[in-house]
C-alpha angles and dihedrals in degrees: 000000000000117000093201135062131206119242132179121216115203131193112227122191115216120227134174129216095227097158111179095359095111091171093053113127116177120227116231109274094240090057092055092044090052090053091047094051089044094055096035108058099169132056089241090059087052093044126109124235091034092235121032115250110219119231091003131157089210116103114249118207141188139164129218143142095070125191142172128220131164092339095311127113119226128192143156114250115203131188132186142158110228117237093007107138124179118221117263136199143186109251098242105139097169091079126089092237134014124221111237117201136176102218120175114251110239133190106250092216106039100023091228120144113255127212127220109242135182114213126192134177120239131191114198130190137147109333099338144075126207104209134189101230118226129167121231101032099102098270133231091321092064093040091052093049092050095052090046089054095047091048093051092043098051109011111031129352092207098043115141117253117272123227135173136222136184121241123235120236126235087253090068093060088043090053089053090050094049089050092053091250132294122303095176143021121190117193129188126208123195103165131035113262119228118241109278144125091283100118101197096036094052095045094046090046091056090049094046092055090057092087113040123229092030111157099182129022119191125191131184134200114199136179129163091207093053135269124259106275094215091054091046090054092047089056088050090053093050091048089058091052134066099257094111109277109113096195144338132216121204117205115199132213092244090061097257123117135212108223108142089066090165085079090067102050122103105262140131131218114217139173121227134174119283109228093191141306092027096302118141125232103260093214093052093050091053089048091054091048091055091047089050090051088055092050094048089049094047119093112247122175090352094306139089129186103218136009127236091274093055097256118144108249098165109087125175093236088053097052093090097041 
């Protein structure tokens, strides 16, 4: 049995849908989180929705186990859906059929009902989050919504909505260059994007709503002479966020295409100790997040991704400079 478990750490850039608020200046995320935890002393006060809804399909979220290290704010972010119980079985594969049952999970000592929860570690500083990536916890959409609610509840009632995007690596631009540039970008939209500064998501959302009952809207930008690389990379970043675009495919001049864009985002695979039943050691994940922050802020090949304050300094237009 393996005593280690794989985890992926992702860099998320923080953005705000400030709209017409030209004077809006965002506070560093660690400052707002300090305010939130300072005003909300209990988990219930840091819970969204404010009151748990029993047997709900809505994701419930809370943050706890705060920490500070070298200017960054660390916390554990948890999600669950009350009363959602997966089906279980007795592993008897010699029978023709197996009985599947959804039995409540009960604490053997107290007899109280237990909820299934997903917990991830997050390091926040400046305009970025470093997130332990886990499937099945609602994703960045739920995390963005949770942070927005907490900021509005304890920092500023009128604060713009927060949303998160991935950052493309240098290798994505290099792939565009090797392919002779992009001649086409195809973007799919499944859900309507909320109004924000996301150029592609907002414009596609407006077009999608032109015909009611649309389940999937697809748009394509095409140019025989080649599309603007910076705009192509911007579309890619929006496709990796929660602003409405489900995915984007980049077609290159040499005939190849870039479809698995997850390969080009800034992320890191790590191994940490398994404390049992495929659960990672919390302290080791936090240590790896700190190490990753150091790597991202270190200059490599003349470039670095963030500075010591968590501000993004790697921009696509600066890659070749």
